[in-house]
C-alpha positions as CSV (number, residue, x, y, z in Angstrom):
1,M,0.0,0.0,0.0
2,A,1.3,3.4,-0.9
3,I,2.0,5.9,1.9
4,F,0.9,9.4,1.2
5,D,2.7,12.4,2.6
6,D,0.2,15.0,3.7
7,S,2.8,17.5,4.7
8,N,2.7,18.9,1.1
9,D,-0.9,20.0,1.7
10,E,-0.1,22.2,4.7
11,R,0.3,25.9,4.0
12,T,3.8,26.4,5.4
13,E,5.5,28.3,2.6
14,T,5.7,32.1,2.6
15,A,3.9,33.7,-0.3
16,T,6.0,34.5,-3.4
17,P,6.0,37.9,-5.0
18,Y,4.0,36.5,-7.9
19,R,1.3,35.1,-5.5
20,R,1.2,38.5,-3.7
21,E,0.6,40.3,-7.0
22,E,-2.2,37.9,-7.9
23,F,-3.9,38.6,-4.6
24,R,-3.4,42.3,-5.2
25,K,-5.0,42.1,-8.7
26,Q,-8.0,40.4,-7.2
27,G,-8.4,43.2,-4.6
28,T,-7.4,41.0,-1.7
29,V,-5.2,43.3,0.4
30,A,-4.6,44.1,4.0
31,M,-7.0,47.0,4.5
32,S,-8.6,47.9,7.7
33,R,-12.0,49.7,7.7
34,E,-11.3,50.9,11.2
35,V,-8.3,52.9,10.0
36,L,-10.4,54.4,7.2
37,S,-13.2,55.3,9.7
38,V,-10.8,56.9,12.2
39,L,-9.0,59.0,9.6
40,M,-12.3,60.2,8.1
41,M,-13.8,61.0,11.5
42,G,-10.6,62.8,12.5
43,A,-10.6,64.8,9.2
44,V,-14.3,65.8,9.6
45,A,-13.7,66.8,13.2
46,F,-10.6,68.9,12.2
47,A,-12.5,70.5,9.4
48,I,-15.5,71.4,11.6
49,Y,-13.1,72.7,14.3
50,G,-11.1,74.8,11.9
51,S,-14.2,76.3,10.3
52,S,-16.5,76.5,13.4
53,H,-16.5,80.3,13.6
54,S,-17.2,80.6,9.9
55,L,-20.0,78.0,10.0
56,L,-21.7,79.6,13.0
57,K,-21.5,83.0,11.3
58,Q,-22.9,81.6,8.0
59,F,-25.6,79.7,9.8
60,G,-26.6,82.7,11.8
61,E,-26.9,84.9,8.7
62,L,-28.9,82.2,7.0
63,A,-31.3,81.8,9.9
64,H,-31.7,85.6,10.3
65,Q,-32.3,86.1,6.6
66,Y,-34.8,83.3,5.9
67,F,-36.5,82.8,9.3
68,G,-37.2,86.5,9.4
69,F,-38.7,86.3,6.0
70,F,-41.0,83.5,7.2
71,I,-42.1,85.6,10.2
72,K,-43.2,88.4,8.1
73,G,-45.3,86.0,6.0
74,E,-45.1,88.1,2.9
75,F,-44.2,85.7,0.1
76,E,-45.6,83.9,-2.9
77,K,-45.1,80.4,-4.3
78,T,-42.3,81.5,-6.6
79,Q,-40.6,83.3,-3.8
80,L,-40.8,80.2,-1.7
81,L,-39.2,78.0,-4.4
82,E,-36.4,80.5,-4.8
83,M,-35.9,80.6,-1.1
84,R,-35.7,76.8,-0.8
85,W,-33.1,76.7,-3.6
86,G,-31.2,79.5,-1.9
87,I,-31.2,77.6,1.5
88,F,-30.0,74.4,-0.3
89,K,-27.1,76.3,-2.0
90,S,-26.1,78.0,1.2
91,L,-26.1,74.6,3.1
92,L,-24.2,73.0,0.3
93,I,-21.5,75.7,0.4
94,M,-21.2,75.2,4.2
95,V,-21.0,71.4,4.0
96,F,-19.0,70.8,0.9
97,P,-15.5,71.6,2.4
98,I,-16.3,69.1,5.2
99,V,-17.4,66.4,2.8
100,A,-14.4,67.0,0.5
101,T,-12.0,66.8,3.5
102,A,-13.6,63.4,4.4
103,M,-13.2,62.1,0.8
104,V,-9.5,63.2,0.7
105,A,-8.9,61.5,4.1
106,G,-10.5,58.3,2.8
107,I,-8.3,58.3,-0.3
108,I,-5.2,59.0,1.8
109,S,-6.1,56.2,4.2
110,S,-6.6,53.7,1.3
111,V,-3.3,54.7,-0.4
112,A,-1.4,54.5,2.9
113,Q,-2.6,51.0,3.5
114,V,-2.4,49.3,0.1
115,G,-0.6,51.8,-2.1
116,F,-2.0,53.5,-5.2
117,Y,-3.5,50.6,-7.1
118,I,-6.9,50.5,-9.0
119,T,-8.5,47.2,-9.9
120,T,-12.0,46.3,-11.1
121,E,-11.8,42.7,-10.2
122,P,-13.8,43.0,-6.9
123,L,-16.6,44.7,-8.9
124,M,-17.0,41.8,-11.3
125,P,-20.2,39.9,-10.8
126,K,-19.7,36.5,-9.0
127,W,-22.7,34.2,-8.7
128,D,-21.6,32.6,-5.5
129,R,-22.1,36.0,-3.8
130,L,-25.8,35.8,-4.7
131,N,-26.2,32.3,-3.3
132,P,-28.0,32.7,0.1
133,I,-26.4,29.6,1.5
134,N,-22.9,31.0,0.9
135,G,-24.1,34.3,2.4
136,F,-25.2,32.5,5.6
137,Q,-22.0,30.6,5.7
138,R,-20.0,33.8,5.5
139,M,-22.2,35.4,8.3
140,F,-21.5,32.5,10.7
141,S,-17.9,31.8,9.6
142,G,-14.9,32.6,11.8
143,Q,-14.3,35.9,10.0
144,G,-18.0,36.9,10.5
145,L,-17.7,36.1,14.3
146,I,-14.5,38.2,14.5
147,E,-16.3,41.1,12.8
148,V,-19.2,40.8,15.3
149,V,-16.8,40.7,18.3
150,K,-14.9,43.8,16.9
151,A,-18.3,45.7,16.6
152,L,-19.3,44.8,20.1
153,I,-15.9,45.9,21.5
154,K,-16.2,49.2,19.6
155,I,-19.7,49.8,20.9
156,A,-18.7,49.0,24.5
157,I,-15.6,51.3,24.4
158,A,-17.6,54.1,22.7
159,G,-20.4,53.7,25.4
160,W,-17.9,53.8,28.2
161,V,-16.2,56.9,26.8
162,V,-19.5,58.7,26.4
163,W,-20.6,57.7,29.9
164,K,-17.3,58.9,31.4
165,F,-17.6,62.1,29.5
166,I,-21.2,62.9,30.5
167,K,-20.3,62.1,34.1
168,S,-17.4,64.6,34.0
169,E,-19.4,67.3,32.2
170,A,-22.6,67.0,34.2
171,P,-21.8,69.9,36.5
172,Q,-21.3,72.3,33.6
173,V,-24.4,71.1,31.8
174,G,-26.5,71.8,34.9
175,A,-25.2,75.4,35.0
176,L,-26.2,76.2,31.3
177,Y,-29.4,77.9,32.3
178,Q,-27.3,80.7,33.9
179,K,-25.4,81.4,30.6
180,N,-26.4,83.4,27.5
181,T,-26.8,81.9,24.0
182,L,-23.3,82.5,22.8
183,E,-21.8,80.9,26.0
184,I,-24.1,77.9,25.6
185,V,-23.1,77.3,22.0
186,T,-19.4,77.7,22.8
187,L,-19.6,75.3,25.7
188,T,-21.5,72.8,23.6
189,M,-19.0,73.0,20.8
190,T,-16.1,72.6,23.2
191,S,-17.7,69.6,24.9
192,C,-18.4,67.9,21.6
193,G,-14.8,68.5,20.5
194,K,-13.5,66.9,23.7
195,L,-15.8,63.9,23.3
196,M,-14.7,63.5,19.7
197,V,-11.0,63.6,20.6
198,S,-11.6,61.0,23.4
199,L,-13.4,58.7,21.0
200,L,-10.8,59.1,18.2
201,L,-8.0,58.2,20.6
202,F,-9.7,54.9,21.7
203,L,-10.7,54.1,18.1
204,A,-7.2,54.8,16.8
205,V,-5.9,52.1,19.1
206,I,-8.5,49.7,17.8
207,A,-7.7,50.7,14.3
208,G,-4.0,50.0,14.7
209,L,-4.7,46.6,16.2
210,D,-7.2,45.8,13.5
211,Y,-4.7,46.7,10.7
212,A,-2.1,44.5,12.3
213,F,-4.7,41.7,12.5
214,Q,-5.7,42.2,8.8
215,R,-2.0,41.9,7.7
216,F,-1.6,38.7,9.8
217,Q,-4.8,37.2,8.3
218,L,-3.7,38.1,4.7
219,E,-0.2,36.6,5.2
220,K,-1.8,33.4,6.6
221,K,-4.2,33.3,3.6
222,M,-1.5,33.8,1.0
223,K,0.7,31.0,2.4
224,M,1.3,28.2,0.0
225,T,1.8,24.4,0.2
226,R,5.1,23.0,-0.9
227,R,3.4,21.5,-4.0
228,E,2.0,24.9,-5.0
229,A,5.4,26.5,-4.5
230,K,7.0,23.9,-6.7
231,E,4.3,24.3,-9.4
232,E,4.6,28.0,-9.4
233,F,8.4,27.8,-9.6
234,K,8.1,25.5,-12.7
235,L,5.5,27.9,-14.2
236,R,7.6,31.0,-13.6
237,E,11.1,29.7,-13.9
238,G,10.8,26.5,-15.9
239,D,11.4,22.9,-15.0
240,P,14.7,22.6,-13.1
241,L,15.6,19.4,-14.9
242,I,15.1,20.9,-18.3
243,K,17.0,24.1,-17.3
244,S,19.9,22.0,-16.0
245,R,19.9,20.0,-19.2
246,I,19.9,23.2,-21.3
247,K,22.8,24.7,-19.2
248,S,24.8,21.5,-19.6
249,I,24.3,21.6,-23.4
250,Q,25.3,25.3,-23.4
251,R,28.4,24.6,-21.4
252,K,29.4,21.8,-23.9
253,I,28.9,24.1,-26.9
254,A,30.9,26.8,-25.2
255,S,33.7,24.4,-24.3
256,R,33.8,23.0,-27.8
257,R,34.1,26.5,-29.3
258,M,36.8,27.4,-26.8
259,M,38.8,24.3,-27.7
260,E,38.5,25.2,-31.4
261,S,40.2,28.5,-30.6
262,V,43.2,26.9,-29.0
263,P,45.0,26.1,-32.3
264,K,44.8,29.8,-33.2
265,S,46.6,30.9,-29.9
266,T,50.1,32.2,-29.7
267,V,51.1,30.8,-26.3
268,I,49.7,28.8,-23.4
269,V,50.5,30.1,-19.9
270,T,50.2,27.5,-17.2
271,N,50.3,27.1,-13.4
272,P,51.9,24.6,-14.5
273,T,49.6,21.6,-13.5
274,H,46.2,23.0,-12.5
275,L,45.6,26.0,-14.8
276,A,46.1,26.8,-18.5
277,V,45.3,30.1,-20.3
278,A,45.6,30.5,-24.1
279,L,46.7,33.9,-25.4
280,Q,46.4,35.1,-29.0
281,Y,48.4,38.0,-30.4
282,E,48.9,38.9,-34.0
283,S,50.2,42.0,-35.8
284,G,47.6,44.8,-35.7
285,M,45.8,43.7,-32.5
286,Q,45.6,46.3,-29.8
287,A,46.7,43.8,-27.1
288,P,46.9,40.1,-26.5
289,K,43.5,38.4,-26.0
290,V,42.5,35.4,-23.9
291,V,40.9,32.8,-26.2
292,A,40.7,29.9,-23.9
293,K,41.2,29.0,-20.2
294,G,40.5,26.1,-17.9
295,A,41.4,24.2,-14.8
296,G,42.0,20.5,-14.1
297,F,40.8,18.3,-17.0
298,V,40.1,21.3,-19.2
299,A,43.6,22.6,-18.6
300,D,45.1,19.3,-19.6
301,K,42.9,19.2,-22.8
302,I,44.1,22.8,-23.7
303,K,47.8,21.7,-23.3
304,E,47.2,18.5,-25.3
305,I,45.7,20.5,-28.2
306,A,48.6,23.0,-27.9
307,R,51.2,20.3,-28.2
308,A,49.5,18.7,-31.2
309,N,49.6,22.1,-32.9
310,K,53.2,22.9,-31.7
311,I,52.1,26.0,-29.6
312,P,54.6,27.0,-26.9
313,I,53.6,26.3,-23.3
314,V,55.2,28.7,-20.8
315,E,55.0,28.3,-17.0
316,N,54.2,31.5,-15.1
317,K,52.2,30.8,-12.0
318,P,51.3,34.4,-10.9
319,L,50.3,35.5,-14.5
320,A,48.3,32.3,-15.1
321,R,46.4,32.6,-11.8
322,N,45.7,36.3,-12.4
323,M,44.4,35.9,-16.0
324,F,42.3,32.8,-15.0
325,K,40.5,34.7,-12.2
326,N,40.1,38.1,-13.7
327,I,40.0,38.0,-17.5
328,P,36.9,36.5,-19.2
329,I,37.4,34.5,-22.4
330,G,37.4,36.8,-25.5
331,Q,38.7,39.9,-23.6
332,F,42.0,41.7,-24.1
333,I,44.4,41.7,-21.2
334,P,44.4,44.9,-19.1
335,R,47.2,47.5,-19.1
336,E,48.7,46.4,-15.8
337,L,49.6,43.0,-17.3
338,Y,51.2,44.3,-20.5
339,K,54.7,43.9,-19.0
340,A,54.3,40.4,-17.8
341,V,52.6,39.2,-21.0
342,A,55.3,41.0,-23.1
343,E,58.0,39.1,-21.4
344,V,56.2,35.8,-22.2
345,L,55.7,36.7,-25.8
346,S,59.3,37.9,-26.1
347,Y,60.4,34.5,-24.8
348,V,58.1,32.8,-27.3
349,Y,59.4,34.8,-30.3
350,K,63.0,34.2,-29.2
351,L,62.2,30.5,-28.9
352,R,60.8,30.5,-32.4
353,G,63.8,32.3,-33.7
354,I,66.1,29.7,-32.2
355,V,64.0,26.9,-33.7
356,R,64.1,28.5,-37.1
357,G,67.9,29.1,-36.9
358,A,68.5,25.4,-36.0
359,A,66.3,24.4,-38.9
């Protein structure tokens, strides 16, 4: 009986960049609605606080203008329609900066959490979302219960903050009947500002924890099994066996071409036993060029071809080691090696002259 290894089905592998990008394209990102809510609430509170005097003044002028007109009772139907349109425009002018601030805060919150990325994938219709059974399953799933718990915690914290605030502000509220209208409005605005700041501080803590939890959940969701990681690697990078075979063939072709260049070389510089570097230099070349090099078996093969083609083999350990490590095949030697290579070539030319004289 075959024994199956279930370890490959466990999601233990960290998500690859390709998998992360796929999740991102589908709109599955670590985004906290709590962070979005807190930033929008904070932006609205800041906008109201910054424009409170202007809003009170505009609202006072609006009330004085239109309510006084109503008290007089001297208006017709057309005047009433114009007045309603005027009230709407005035309120729109008052509210628009606050709404615009909230929209900008929402955009900044989204970009800060997931970066600037637009995708229409979440808007595409999916029939499983219309299935009521799937809907009930989502409602009573682990994620649904977590959302319920978060909502209850928020309500409890908000209720506690409001209760503590009312308890601390109760003496001042009891003394409002002794104050004039402007003092009552000012105290009310100040108290609402304090309450808003207290709520935002507590909600900001919850938002930070929720964002960290969302990132943790996303990382857990994106994890892959070993089988998935291997399949993706094959898909993205190719089968390792095929790539290894291709590289092996490429190395053989490169080695064969290199060996074909050895008979054209001028001299072989050796280590003497481990390394061999073939240099070519002809009249008109800007400098000697490395046409072949190798170690071990390859070095022995280079020397064997050199002997068969009567190419001089010169021992120079430092020069052979330097060229083998630092000069790729097909490149000219650098200026700092001119002197050492010139001595080798001088010896080779002198040796050729002796051989020709003896002949």
